[in-house]
Each structure stands twice: as C-alpha cells, then as structure tokens.
DOKOLNU-469028 format. One record per residue (C-alpha): residue number from 1; residue in three letters; y, z, x. Coordinates in nm, 2 decimals, decimal comma, padded with zeros to 4 digits. Example, Ala and Ser with C-alpha at 12.3 -4.5 7.8 and 13.67 -1.06 7.14 Angstrom:
! residues 2
R  num  residu   north      up    east
R    1     ALA  -00,45   00,78   01,23
R    2     SER  -00,11   00,71   01,37
! end
This chain:
! residues 93
R  num  residu   north      up    east
R    1     MET   14,39   15,84   14,42
R    2     ALA   14,14   15,56   14,40
R    3     GLU   13,99   15,47   14,07
R    4     ILE   13,61   15,46   14,03
R    5     THR   13,46   15,23   13,78
R    6     LEU   13,10   15,29   13,67
R    7     ALA   12,88   15,00   13,56
R    8     LYS   12,75   15,00   13,20
R    9     LYS   12,40   14,95   13,34
R   10     ALA   12,24   15,04   13,67
R   11     GLY   11,90   15,00   13,81
R   12     PHE   11,69   14,79   14,05
R   13     CYS   11,70   14,42   14,10
R   14     PHE   11,42   14,22   13,93
R   15     GLY   11,19   14,21   14,24
R   16     VAL   11,23   14,58   14,33
R   17     ASP   11,18   14,68   13,96
R   18     ARG   10,86   14,47   13,94
R   19     ALA   10,72   14,62   14,26
R   20     VAL   10,80   14,98   14,16
R   21     LYS   10,65   14,93   13,81
R   22     LEU   10,34   14,77   13,97
R   23     VAL   10,27   15,09   14,18
R   24     TYR   10,33   15,32   13,88
R   25     SER   10,11   15,10   13,67
R   26     GLU   09,83   15,12   13,92
R   27     ILE   09,86   15,50   13,92
R   28     GLU   09,88   15,53   13,54
R   29     SER   09,57   15,31   13,50
R   30     GLY   09,38   15,57   13,70
R   31     ASN   09,38   15,41   14,04
R   32     LYS   09,41   15,70   14,28
R   33     ASN   09,38   15,47   14,59
R   34     VAL   09,71   15,29   14,63
R   35     ALA   09,89   15,21   14,95
R   36     THR   10,22   15,03   14,99
R   37     LEU   10,30   14,80   15,29
R   38     GLY   10,60   15,00   15,41
R   39     PRO   10,82   15,19   15,17
R   40     ILE   10,81   15,01   14,83
R   41     ILE   11,19   15,07   14,79
R   42     HIS   11,48   15,21   15,00
R   43     ASN   11,51   15,51   14,77
R   44     ALA   11,37   15,84   14,90
R   45     ASP   11,34   16,00   14,56
R   46     VAL   11,11   15,72   14,43
R   47     VAL   10,91   15,70   14,76
R   48     ASN   10,86   16,08   14,76
R   49     ASP   10,76   16,08   14,39
R   50     LEU   10,50   15,81   14,47
R   51     LYS   10,38   16,01   14,77
R   52     SER   10,34   16,32   14,55
R   53     LYS   10,11   16,10   14,33
R   54     GLY   09,89   16,01   14,62
R   55     VAL   10,04   15,68   14,72
R   56     ARG   10,02   15,62   15,10
R   57     ILE   10,26   15,41   15,31
R   58     VAL   10,09   15,18   15,57
R   59     GLU   10,25   14,95   15,82
R   60     SER   09,97   14,69   15,83
R   61     PRO   09,66   14,59   15,64
R   62     GLU   09,45   14,73   15,92
R   63     GLU   09,55   15,08   15,80
R   64     VAL   09,43   15,03   15,44
R   65     LYS   09,13   15,25   15,37
R   66     GLY   08,82   15,11   15,19
R   67     GLY   08,88   15,09   14,81
R   68     GLU   09,26   15,11   14,83
R   69     THR   09,48   14,86   14,65
R   70     LEU   09,76   14,73   14,87
R   71     VAL   10,10   14,67   14,71
R   72     ILE   10,34   14,45   14,90
R   73     ARG   10,71   14,54   14,87
R   74     SER   10,94   14,31   14,68
R   75     HIS   11,10   14,13   14,98
R   76     GLY   10,76   14,00   15,07
R   77     VAL   10,57   13,94   15,39
R   78     GLU   10,45   13,64   15,59
R   79     ARG   10,16   13,44   15,45
R   80     SER   09,95   13,56   15,75
R   81     VAL   09,97   13,92   15,61
R   82     TYR   09,82   13,80   15,28
R   83     GLU   09,56   13,60   15,46
R   84     LEU   09,46   13,90   15,68
R   85     ALA   09,43   14,13   15,37
R   86     ASN   09,23   13,87   15,19
R   87     ASN   09,00   13,82   15,49
R   88     MET   08,95   14,20   15,51
R   89     GLY   08,86   14,21   15,14
R   90     ILE   09,16   14,42   15,05
R   91     ASN   09,27   14,42   14,68
R   92     VAL   09,64   14,31   14,69
R   93     ALA   09,84   14,39   14,37
! end
C-alpha cells in the first residue's frame, strides 16, 4: 500500500492568500458591493462562501455595477483591463 505523507502546513500561495483576504476584508469593512473578475480562487468552497456573502463574479469590467469594488484575482490580468476599469471609474482593490 502507498504511504501518504501530510505536510505540516497547508494553505494558499502568497498571491492567492492575499487576494482572498482582500475580498473578505472588503466584506468585513462593510462593503456589500464587491465583484471579483472571474473566480478569485479555484476552490469551490471559498467561492461559494463569498457568493453567500453577496460577492458577485464578473467576466469583464463592463459587468461591474455602479458602486461595486472590483477585485482582480491573484494571477492578474492585462494592463488594458486595469486601464478600462480606471476609465470606467471602477474602484479596483
């Protein structure tokens, strides 16, 4: 039988951890208008928890509603996406 070794520590990489904490921080600060550009993480439990707290998933800045804060996932996007969001007056966290 194969042996399974468990790591002493487990968790997200730095970038994913930062992005997830940023979304939760926005929610905890009272911001009820948060959208993520695509799923913030490839973890259905976390994504579903965020959805249950009112976080929306959008595929482009054009889908962001007025007053929403947009959080970009940890693996980033092209500069043009940031420029578009900025030109549209979207708050990007």
